[in-house]
C-alpha positions in Angstrom: 137.8 89.2 115.2 140.7 91.6 115.0 140.7 94.9 112.9 143.4 93.3 110.7 141.2 90.3 110.0 138.2 92.7 109.0 140.5 94.8 106.8 141.9 91.6 105.1 138.4 90.3 104.7 137.4 93.7 103.2 140.4 93.7 100.8 139.7 90.1 99.5 136.1 90.9 98.8 137.3 94.0 96.8 139.9 91.9 95.0 137.0 89.3 94.4 134.8 92.1 93.0 137.6 93.5 90.8 138.2 90.0 89.3 134.5 89.5 88.6 134.3 93.0 86.8 137.3 92.5 84.7 135.9 89.2 83.7 132.7 90.7 82.6 134.4 93.6 80.8 136.8 91.2 78.9 133.7 89.2 78.0 131.9 92.2 76.7 134.9 93.5 74.7 135.3 90.1 73.1 131.7 90.0 72.1 131.6 93.6 70.9 134.6 92.7 68.5 132.8 89.7 67.3 129.6 91.6 66.8 131.3 94.1 64.8 132.3 91.8 62.2 128.6 90.8 61.9 127.2 94.4 62.1 125.9 94.3 58.8 123.8 91.3 59.4 122.7 92.7 62.9 121.8 95.9 61.1 119.7 93.8 58.6 117.9 92.1 61.4 117.0 95.4 63.2 115.9 96.9 60.0 113.6 94.0 59.0 110.5 95.4 60.8 110.9 98.5 58.7 111.3 96.7 55.4 108.4 94.5 56.2 106.1 97.4 56.9 106.8 98.9 53.9 107.3 96.1 51.5 103.8 96.4 49.8 104.5 100.3 49.4 105.0 101.4 45.9 107.6 104.0 46.8 111.3 103.0 46.9 111.9 103.0 50.5 115.4 103.6 51.7 117.4 104.4 54.9 119.7 107.3 54.4 122.7 108.9 56.3 123.8 112.4 56.1 127.3 112.4 57.7 130.3 110.4 56.5 130.9 108.8 59.8 127.2 108.1 60.7 127.1 104.5 59.5 130.4 103.7 61.0 129.2 105.0 64.4 125.9 103.2 63.8 127.7 99.9 63.4 129.7 100.5 66.6 126.6 101.5 68.5 124.7 98.2 67.1 127.5 96.0 67.9 128.0 97.3 71.5 124.2 97.0 72.0 124.1 93.5 70.7 127.2 92.5 72.9 125.8 94.0 76.0 122.4 92.0 75.3 124.5 88.8 74.9 126.7 89.5 77.8 124.1 90.3 80.4 123.6 86.6 81.4 127.4 86.0 82.0 127.3 89.4 84.1 124.6 88.1 86.1 126.5 84.7 86.6 129.4 86.9 87.8 127.3 88.7 90.3 125.9 85.4 91.4 129.3 84.0 91.9 130.2 87.0 94.1 127.4 87.1 96.4 126.6 83.3 96.6 129.6 82.3 99.1 128.1 84.7 101.5 124.4 83.5 101.4 122.9 80.6 103.4 121.2 77.9 101.6 117.7 79.0 101.7 118.9 82.5 100.6 120.7 80.9 97.5 117.5 79.3 96.6 115.3 82.4 97.1 117.7 84.6 94.9 118.6 82.2 92.1 115.1 82.2 90.4 115.3 86.1 89.9 118.7 86.0 88.4 117.2 83.3 85.9 114.1 85.4 85.2 115.9 88.8 84.7 117.4 88.0 81.1 114.2 86.0 80.3 112.0 89.1 81.0 114.2 91.3 79.3 114.3 89.1 76.2 110.5 89.1 76.4 110.4 92.8 76.4 112.8 93.0 73.0 110.5 90.4 71.3 107.5 92.3 71.9 109.0 95.4 70.5 110.6 93.8 67.5 107.6 91.7 66.2 104.5 93.8 67.6 105.3 97.4 68.6 107.7 98.5 65.9 105.8 97.3 63.0 102.5 98.9 64.3 104.5 102.2 65.3 105.9 102.3 61.7 102.8 102.1 60.1 101.3 104.7 62.3 104.1 107.2 61.5 103.8 106.3 57.7 100.1 107.2 57.9 101.0 110.9 58.2 102.7 110.9 54.7 101.2 113.0 52.0 101.0 112.8 48.1 101.0 116.5 47.9 97.4 117.1 46.7 96.7 119.3 49.9 100.1 120.3 50.8 101.5 121.4 47.6 104.6 119.2 48.0 104.7 115.5 48.9 105.6 114.6 52.4 107.6 111.3 52.5 109.6 109.7 55.1 113.3 109.2 54.4 114.4 107.8 57.7 118.2 108.1 58.6 120.2 105.0 59.7 121.1 106.2 63.0 117.9 107.7 64.3 115.9 104.5 63.2 118.5 102.0 64.8 118.7 104.3 67.9 114.8 104.3 68.2 114.9 100.5 67.9 117.5 100.1 70.7 115.8 102.6 72.9 112.5 100.7 72.7 114.1 97.3 73.3 116.2 98.6 76.4 113.0 100.4 77.7 110.8 97.5 77.3 113.5 95.0 78.6 114.1 97.2 81.8 110.4 98.0 82.5 109.7 94.0 82.2 111.7 93.8 85.5 108.8 95.0 87.4 107.8 91.7 88.7 111.2 91.0 90.0 111.5 94.3 91.7 108.1 93.9 93.5 108.9 90.3 94.4 112.3 91.3 96.1 110.6 94.2 97.9 108.2 91.8 99.1 110.7 89.4 100.5 112.4 92.1 102.4 109.1 93.5 103.9 108.9 96.7 102.1 105.7 96.1 100.2 102.9 93.3 100.5 100.0 92.4 98.5 97.5 94.6 100.2 99.6 97.5 99.7 100.0 96.7 95.8 96.1 96.5 95.5 95.2 99.5 97.5 97.9 101.5 95.3 96.6 100.2 92.1 95.1 103.4 91.0 98.1 105.4 91.6 100.3 102.7 89.8 98.1 102.9 86.5 99.0 106.8 86.5 102.7 106.1 87.1 102.8 103.5 84.5 101.3 105.5 81.6 103.6 108.5 82.7 106.6 106.3 82.6 105.6 104.8 79.2 105.3 108.4 77.8 108.6 109.3 79.0 110.5 106.1 78.0 108.9 106.0 74.5 108.4 108.3 71.4 105.3 110.6 71.6 102.9 108.3 70.0 100.0 106.3 71.3 101.0 102.9 69.7 104.4 102.5 71.7 103.1 104.2 74.8 100.1 102.0 75.1 102.1 99.0 73.8 104.5 99.4 77.1 101.7 100.6 79.4 99.3 97.5 78.9 102.1 94.8 79.4 103.2 96.7 82.5 99.6 96.8 83.9 99.5 93.0 83.4 102.9 92.4 84.9 101.8 94.4 87.9 98.6 92.2 88.4 100.8 89.0 88.1 103.2 90.6 90.7 100.3 90.8 93.2 99.8 87.3 92.7 103.7 86.5 93.0 103.7 88.5 96.3 100.8 86.7 97.7 102.6 83.5 97.0 105.7 84.8 98.7 103.7 85.7 101.8 102.0 82.4 101.9 105.5 80.6 101.8 106.9 82.9 104.6 103.9 82.2 106.6 104.3 78.5 106.3 108.0 78.8 107.1 107.3 80.9 110.2 104.6 78.4 111.6 107.0 75.3 110.7 
């Protein structure tokens, strides 16, 4: 093949990549605009864990903002986060359409399940945050309030809109990314970087790394840190079984 053909093929790949990126960006912008029109409803959905955690409280709870532009910027942030969350499967489809023509049939069969599981695991991480971690964390933080008997003045939470929603979105993103652990380890096993024996023998180090990562990705409280670390440890153990299965299939293919 001549250098002109190589250059032409490279340029065609860049053109195709550019097309896919533009499609993803346009899709993201469209959903961002749509989400902004429903930003108040999305805001209400994200605030619901806080509202449910304090609904039996005798105090008149509220979320406040201290800057004129704060609520507007928060709505923009919420809209973009939701649009990105919705667009992720479409972006993965665009990635698949870009790489699929250059793959053999058996390679397509190997990669396609990972592209399917990636948004599912991210969604499961978000569900765990919304329905379990956030309610427990809110109640934990509210337990430090004081009526003022021992502190002369009462200590009461008046959460800021921006800070609360930033915390929720940060946790959803952190849990969603962390839940990709089985995908990453399985892919590494397929290319021969790790194997089940390696994962087993390094288990004690992984436990330390997982708790350290949980401490970095979550607020400095035991609820969210343990809430992230325990599912990751479970996913790590499941990854070992997944890697064993991959090794068994590879051994069967090599013997065939």
